[in-house]
ROKOL-351779 format. One record per residue (C-alpha): z, x, y; residue in one letter; chain. Coordinates in Angstrom, 1 decimal, always signed. Layout:
// ROKOL-351779
+--------+--------+--------+----+----+
|     c3 |     c1 |     c2 | aa | ch |
+--------+--------+--------+----+----+
|      Z |      X |      Y |  a |  A |
...
+--------+--------+--------+----+----+
// end
This chain:
// ROKOL-351779
+--------+--------+--------+----+----+
|     c3 |     c1 |     c2 | aa | ch |
+--------+--------+--------+----+----+
| +178.4 |  +72.3 | +135.7 |  m |  A |
| +176.9 |  +74.4 | +138.5 |  k |  A |
| +177.4 |  +77.4 | +136.6 |  p |  A |
| +175.8 |  +76.1 | +133.5 |  e |  A |
| +172.9 |  +75.0 | +135.2 |  i |  A |
| +171.0 |  +77.8 | +136.9 |  d |  A |
| +172.0 |  +79.7 | +133.4 |  q |  A |
| +169.8 |  +77.2 | +131.6 |  i |  A |
| +167.1 |  +77.5 | +134.8 |  i |  A |
| +167.4 |  +81.3 | +134.5 |  s |  A |
| +166.7 |  +81.1 | +130.5 |  c |  A |
| +164.4 |  +79.6 | +131.1 |  d |  A |
| +162.8 |  +81.5 | +133.8 |  e |  A |
| +163.1 |  +84.3 | +131.4 |  a |  A |
| +161.7 |  +82.8 | +128.8 |  a |  A |
| +158.7 |  +81.6 | +130.9 |  r |  A |
| +158.3 |  +85.3 | +131.8 |  a |  A |
| +158.1 |  +86.4 | +128.6 |  t |  A |
| +156.0 |  +83.8 | +127.2 |  v |  A |
| +153.3 |  +84.5 | +130.7 |  d |  A |
| +153.8 |  +88.8 | +129.2 |  s |  A |
| +153.3 |  +87.6 | +125.5 |  a |  A |
| +150.4 |  +85.2 | +126.2 |  k |  A |
| +149.0 |  +88.7 | +128.4 |  k |  A |
| +149.0 |  +90.6 | +126.0 |  e |  A |
| +147.2 |  +88.5 | +123.4 |  a |  A |
| +144.0 |  +88.1 | +126.0 |  e |  A |
| +144.1 |  +92.1 | +126.5 |  d |  A |
| +143.5 |  +92.8 | +122.1 |  l |  A |
| +141.2 |  +89.9 | +121.6 |  v |  A |
| +139.6 |  +91.9 | +124.5 |  a |  A |
| +140.1 |  +94.9 | +123.3 |  k |  A |
| +138.9 |  +93.9 | +120.1 |  a |  A |
| +135.8 |  +92.2 | +121.3 |  k |  A |
| +134.8 |  +95.2 | +123.2 |  q |  A |
| +136.0 |  +97.8 | +119.7 |  d |  A |
| +133.8 |  +95.1 | +117.9 |  a |  A |
| +130.9 |  +95.9 | +120.6 |  d |  A |
| +130.7 |  +98.9 | +120.4 |  t |  A |
| +130.9 |  +99.2 | +116.6 |  l |  A |
| +127.8 |  +96.1 | +115.8 |  q |  A |
| +126.1 |  +98.9 | +118.6 |  s |  A |
| +126.5 | +101.5 | +116.1 |  e |  A |
| +125.8 | +100.2 | +113.8 |  i |  A |
| +122.7 |  +99.1 | +115.3 |  e |  A |
| +121.8 | +102.6 | +116.3 |  t |  A |
| +122.7 | +104.2 | +112.4 |  r |  A |
| +120.4 | +101.9 | +110.9 |  f |  A |
| +117.9 | +102.4 | +113.4 |  s |  A |
| +118.0 | +105.8 | +112.3 |  e |  A |
| +118.1 | +105.6 | +108.7 |  i |  A |
| +115.2 | +103.4 | +108.7 |  r |  A |
| +113.3 | +105.7 | +111.0 |  k |  A |
| +113.2 | +109.0 | +108.4 |  k |  A |
| +114.2 | +107.3 | +105.2 |  e |  A |
| +112.8 | +103.3 | +104.8 |  i |  A |
| +110.1 | +104.0 | +107.4 |  a |  A |
| +108.5 | +107.2 | +104.2 |  p |  A |
| +108.9 | +105.1 | +101.6 |  i |  A |
| +106.9 | +102.6 | +103.5 |  l |  A |
| +103.7 | +104.8 | +104.8 |  e |  A |
| +103.6 | +106.3 | +100.5 |  g |  A |
| +103.5 | +102.8 |  +99.0 |  s |  A |
| +101.1 | +101.7 | +101.8 |  q |  A |
|  +98.7 | +105.1 | +100.8 |  i |  A |
|  +99.3 | +104.6 |  +97.0 |  q |  A |
|  +98.3 | +101.2 |  +97.9 |  a |  A |
|  +95.0 | +102.2 |  +99.8 |  q |  A |
|  +94.1 | +104.8 |  +97.1 |  e |  A |
|  +94.5 | +101.7 |  +94.2 |  t |  A |
|  +92.4 |  +99.6 |  +96.5 |  i |  A |
|  +89.7 | +101.7 |  +97.3 |  a |  A |
|  +89.5 | +103.1 |  +93.5 |  q |  A |
|  +90.0 |  +99.2 |  +92.3 |  t |  A |
|  +86.2 |  +99.1 |  +95.1 |  e |  A |
|  +84.7 | +102.4 |  +93.2 |  r |  A |
|  +85.5 | +101.0 |  +90.0 |  y |  A |
|  +84.1 |  +97.3 |  +90.4 |  i |  A |
|  +81.0 |  +99.2 |  +92.1 |  q |  A |
|  +80.2 | +101.4 |  +88.8 |  g |  A |
|  +80.4 |  +98.5 |  +87.5 |  l |  A |
|  +77.5 |  +96.6 |  +89.3 |  k |  A |
|  +76.0 | +100.0 |  +89.0 |  d |  A |
|  +75.8 |  +99.3 |  +85.8 |  r |  A |
|  +74.9 |  +96.5 |  +85.4 |  v |  A |
|  +71.7 |  +96.5 |  +87.3 |  v |  A |
|  +70.7 |  +99.1 |  +85.8 |  l |  A |
|  +71.3 |  +97.5 |  +82.3 |  r |  A |
|  +70.0 |  +94.3 |  +83.1 |  k |  A |
|  +66.5 |  +95.2 |  +82.2 |  a |  A |
|  +68.3 |  +96.2 |  +79.4 |  q |  A |
|  +69.9 |  +93.2 |  +78.4 |  i |  A |
|  +67.4 |  +90.3 |  +78.6 |  v |  A |
|  +65.7 |  +92.5 |  +76.5 |  e |  A |
|  +68.5 |  +92.9 |  +73.8 |  d |  A |
|  +69.3 |  +88.8 |  +75.2 |  f |  A |
|  +65.9 |  +87.8 |  +74.3 |  i |  A |
|  +65.1 |  +89.7 |  +71.4 |  s |  A |
|  +68.1 |  +88.3 |  +69.5 |  e |  A |
|  +67.6 |  +84.9 |  +70.6 |  a |  A |
|  +63.3 |  +84.9 |  +69.1 |  l |  A |
|  +64.2 |  +87.3 |  +66.8 |  g |  A |
|  +60.7 |  +89.0 |  +65.3 |  e |  A |
|  +58.3 |  +86.8 |  +67.4 |  a |  A |
|  +59.4 |  +88.6 |  +70.4 |  w |  A |
|  +59.0 |  +93.0 |  +68.6 |  s |  A |
|  +56.2 |  +92.1 |  +67.4 |  q |  A |
|  +54.6 |  +90.5 |  +71.2 |  k |  A |
|  +56.4 |  +93.5 |  +72.6 |  r |  A |
|  +54.7 |  +95.9 |  +70.1 |  e |  A |
|  +51.1 |  +94.6 |  +70.9 |  s |  A |
+--------+--------+--------+----+----+
// end
């Protein structure tokens, strides 16, 4: 019976060693996978930064310049309208009064 017990203990120790070895190998694999993931994430962030600098930034700058030009054109157009109103205000008022008062206004102006 002693040899059977020794054999069971020996198998148990071998199984325990195998489990410990497998556990160590799994921990090493997990650590390696985490390191690979961190490296990949760093490479992706670097690549994205390069893409942003080379491709996205010029598009944004161009859009910003175009928006500023559009704002400037709009401001010039509005100023032109204001200038026209100032220049034509007297004529507009006169035409309005003439329409409202009819001939009485025309005769008064001619006098």
